[in-house]
C-alpha positions in Angstrom: 32.8 -25.2 -12.9 33.4 -23.0 -9.9 30.5 -20.5 -9.4 32.9 -17.9 -8.0 34.9 -18.0 -11.2 31.7 -17.8 -13.2 30.5 -14.8 -11.3 33.8 -13.0 -12.0 33.5 -13.9 -15.7 30.0 -12.4 -15.9 31.2 -9.2 -14.0 34.1 -8.7 -16.4 31.9 -8.9 -19.5 29.1 -6.9 -17.9 31.5 -4.1 -17.1 33.7 -4.6 -20.1 36.7 -4.1 -17.8 38.8 -6.1 -15.4 39.3 -3.1 -13.0 35.7 -2.2 -12.9 34.7 -5.8 -12.3 37.2 -6.0 -9.5 35.8 -2.9 -7.8 32.2 -4.2 -8.2 33.2 -7.6 -6.7 35.5 -6.3 -4.0 38.5 -8.1 -5.4 41.9 -6.9 -6.6 42.4 -6.6 -10.4 45.0 -9.4 -10.2 42.5 -11.7 -8.5 40.0 -11.1 -11.3 42.6 -11.9 -13.8 43.5 -15.1 -12.0 39.8 -16.1 -11.9 39.4 -15.7 -15.6 42.6 -17.6 -16.2 41.4 -20.4 -14.0 38.1 -20.6 -15.7 39.6 -20.7 -19.1 42.0 -23.5 -17.9 39.0 -25.5 -16.5 37.1 -25.2 -19.9 40.2 -25.5 -22.0 39.5 -22.4 -24.2 39.9 -18.7 -24.2 36.9 -16.9 -23.0 37.7 -13.2 -22.8 39.7 -11.0 -25.1 41.9 -8.6 -23.0 42.3 -5.6 -25.3 39.6 -4.5 -25.6 37.7 -6.6 -23.1 35.1 -8.7 -25.0 33.8 -12.2 -25.2 35.4 -14.7 -27.5 33.0 -17.0 -29.4 33.3 -19.5 -26.6 32.8 -16.8 -24.0 29.7 -15.5 -25.8 28.3 -19.0 -25.6 29.1 -19.4 -21.9 27.3 -16.0 -21.3 24.2 -17.6 -22.7 24.2 -20.0 -19.8 25.9 -18.2 -16.9 23.2 -15.8 -15.6 20.6 -18.6 -15.5 23.1 -21.0 -13.8 24.0 -18.3 -11.2 20.4 -17.4 -10.6 19.5 -21.1 -9.9 22.4 -21.4 -7.4 21.2 -18.3 -5.6 17.6 -19.7 -5.6 18.8 -23.0 -4.1 20.7 -21.0 -1.3 17.6 -18.9 -0.7 15.3 -22.0 -0.5 17.6 -23.7 2.1 17.6 -20.4 4.0 13.9 -20.2 4.2 13.8 -23.5 6.1 15.8 -21.8 8.9 14.3 -18.3 8.9 10.5 -18.1 8.5 8.6 -14.8 8.7 4.9 -15.7 9.3 3.8 -12.1 9.3 6.0 -10.8 6.4 4.9 -10.6 2.8 7.0 -9.2 0.0 5.3 -8.9 -3.3 7.3 -8.1 -6.5 5.2 -7.0 -9.6 5.9 -6.0 -13.1 4.3 -2.6 -13.7 1.3 -3.7 -15.8 0.7 -6.6 -13.4 0.0 -4.3 -10.4 -3.6 -3.3 -10.9 -6.9 -2.8 -9.0 -7.5 -6.5 -8.5 -4.1 -6.9 -6.8 -4.8 -3.9 -4.6 -8.1 -5.2 -3.5 -6.6 -8.6 -2.7 -4.0 -7.0 -0.6 -6.6 -5.0 1.3 -8.5 -8.2 2.1 -5.2 -9.8 3.2 -4.5 -7.0 5.6 -7.9 -7.5 7.2 -7.6 -11.3 7.6 -3.9 -11.5 8.6 -3.4 -8.4 10.7 -0.8 -7.5 11.7 1.1 -7.9 8.5 4.5 -6.4 7.4 3.7 -5.8 3.7 6.1 -4.6 1.0 5.2 -4.2 -2.6 7.9 -3.6 -5.2 7.4 -2.7 -8.9 10.3 -4.1 -11.0 11.0 -5.2 -14.5 10.0 -8.7 -15.4 13.4 -10.3 -15.0 13.9 -8.7 -11.7 10.5 -10.0 -10.4 11.5 -13.5 -11.3 15.0 -13.1 -9.7 13.5 -11.7 -6.5 11.2 -14.7 -6.2 13.9 -17.3 -6.9 16.3 -15.7 -4.5 13.8 -15.3 -1.7 13.7 -11.4 -1.7 10.0 -11.7 -2.6 7.5 -14.2 -1.3 5.3 -13.8 -4.4 5.8 -12.4 -7.9 3.4 -11.2 -10.6 4.7 -11.0 -14.1 2.8 -10.0 -17.2 3.1 -10.5 -20.9 1.0 -11.6 -24.0 0.0 -15.0 -25.2 -2.8 -16.8 -27.0 -5.9 -17.1 -24.8 -5.3 -19.8 -22.1 -1.6 -20.3 -23.1 1.0 -19.7 -20.4 3.6 -17.1 -20.7 7.0 -18.0 -22.2 9.0 -17.8 -18.9 12.6 -19.2 -18.4 13.3 -22.4 -16.6 12.3 -21.6 -13.0 13.1 -24.8 -11.3 10.8 -25.8 -8.4 8.6 -22.8 -8.7 4.9 -22.8 -8.8 3.3 -20.7 -11.7 -0.4 -19.9 -11.5 -2.6 -17.9 -13.9 -3.8 -14.7 -12.2 -5.6 -12.8 -14.9 -6.3 -12.6 -18.6 -7.4 -9.2 -20.2 -7.7 -7.8 -23.6 -4.6 -6.3 -25.2 -4.7 -2.7 -26.4 -2.4 -0.3 -28.3 -1.8 3.3 -26.9 -2.2 6.0 -29.5 -1.9 9.8 -29.1 -5.4 11.4 -28.9 -5.0 13.0 -32.4 -3.7 9.9 -34.2 -5.8 8.8 -37.2 -6.6 5.4 -35.6 -7.3 6.7 -32.1 -11.1 6.6 -32.6 -11.1 3.0 -34.1 -12.9 0.3 -32.0 -10.1 -2.2 -32.8 -6.8 -2.6 -34.7 -4.7 -5.5 -36.1 -1.1 -5.5 -34.8 0.1 -6.6 -38.2 -1.2 -3.4 -39.7 1.0 -1.4 -37.2 4.2 -3.3 -37.8 5.8 -0.4 -39.7 4.5 2.3 -37.3 6.8 4.1 -34.9 6.9 2.4 -31.5 8.3 3.0 -28.0 10.8 0.3 -26.9 9.7 -0.1 -23.2 10.5 -3.8 -22.3 9.8 -3.4 -18.6 6.5 -1.6 -18.9 4.8 -2.4 -22.2 4.8 -5.6 -24.2 8.4 -5.9 -25.4 8.8 -5.2 -29.1 10.7 -8.4 -29.6 7.6 -10.3 -28.5 5.4 -8.4 -31.0 7.8 -9.3 -33.8 7.7 -12.9 -32.8 3.9 -13.2 -32.6 3.3 -11.2 -35.8 6.2 -13.0 -37.6 7.7 -9.8 -38.9 10.9 -7.7 -38.5 8.8 -4.6 -37.9 7.9 -2.9 -34.7 11.0 -0.8 -34.7 11.5 1.8 -31.9 11.5 5.5 -32.4 12.5 6.0 -28.8 13.6 3.8 -25.9 12.0 4.0 -22.4 13.8 2.3 -19.6 12.4 1.8 -16.1 8.9 0.9 -14.7 7.1 4.3 -14.9 3.8 3.6 -16.8 2.7 7.3 -16.6 6.0 8.4 -18.2 5.5 5.8 -20.9 1.9 7.1 -21.5 3.2 10.7 -21.6 5.6 9.7 -24.4 2.8 8.0 -26.3 0.4 10.9 -25.9 3.0 13.3 -27.2 3.4 11.2 -30.4 6.8 9.6 -29.7 5.4 6.1 -30.6 2.9 3.4 -29.9 2.9 0.9 -27.0 0.9 -2.3 -26.2 -0.7 -2.6 -22.7 -3.7 -4.4 -21.2 -6.8 -2.6 -22.2 -8.2 -1.8 -18.7 -4.9 -0.3 -17.6 -4.3 1.6 -21.0 -7.8 3.2 -20.7 -6.7 4.9 -17.4 -3.5 6.5 -18.8 -4.8 9.5 -20.7 -4.1 8.2 -24.2 -6.4 6.6 -26.7 -6.6 2.9 -26.0 -7.7 0.7 -28.9 -8.3 -3.0 -28.5 -6.2 -5.5 -30.5 -8.3 -8.1 -32.5 -5.6 -9.8 -34.5 -3.5 -11.8 -33.9 -5.7 -13.4 -31.2 -3.8 -12.4 -28.1 -4.5 -11.6 -24.5 -2.6 -9.8 -21.8 -1.8 -12.4 -19.2 -0.6 -12.1 -15.6 1.0 -15.0 -13.8 1.8 -15.5 -10.2 5.1 -17.2 -9.1 6.1 -18.5 -5.8 8.5 -21.1 -4.4 7.3 -24.3 -2.7 5.6 -24.1 0.6 5.1 -20.4 0.9 4.3 -18.8 4.3 0.6 -18.3 5.2 0.2 -14.7 4.0 1.7 -15.7 0.6 -0.6 -18.6 0.3 -3.6 -16.5 1.1 -2.8 -13.9 -1.4 -2.2 -16.5 -4.0 -5.6 -18.0 -3.3 -7.3 -14.5 -3.5 -5.6 -13.7 -6.9 -6.1 -17.0 -8.6 -9.6 -17.4 -7.4 -10.5 -14.2 -9.3 -10.0 -16.2 -12.5 -12.9 -18.5 -11.9 -15.0 -16.4 -9.5 -14.6 -12.7 -10.3 -16.0 -10.0 -8.1 -19.6 -9.1 -8.7 
């Protein structure tokens, strides 16, 4: 399967248009049509309906595989490129919003002291974008967060030859408006909140799909959708009564809302660190600083 054809296929379905895909990829519309026809001939089945543009059942199944396949190809290219172009004083760190906390800031300060001069860049991205940046070499390290049972790893996609290390585990909390009837409780059970109104904020808070999975319910339906990585914007929506959100307790307590700890089901907010094999010295040092905090926290 030609990856160039596969990229065109993904672009057509992402844009729901042959002409828009052509513009995004820098091809002519006829070239895009030829790519789709060639991919369909290769696989022996129709993949894209033309009017309106939509995936056939076979095309929908291919779309389940295509993004991961293309990401792994980009990762392989980036890994080879790293062998030719090393940057011993550069460090690019990609973090999901709730993963970038005081412990990370302190570790970066220590790193600046020990590895000066250091060209440091920190990017706050959605979880999927953090993973993509690490695999494609745009970031030397990534920090992603989520929820899991204590000591269990996060449910991450297949990352290939990528090192994944535990960086932190913290209590999970729910953000309530200050005047909510449960705002003064010491703890809550997520299952009791399944039918409450929630904010769908998959790149900042714990995704509602994850809450539905761990609580084995079809609840946790959103009243409002929040897109992006702005934690303070999310907190403002929660404080105004637009819905609840689940975040790590230490972070939630700083956002101006009532933060109530979750006691059931037994979950923690977990942050994991990702990097490719043989990272440069600054990345190795930062990984050591962050993962050591798990066994030897600051006193």
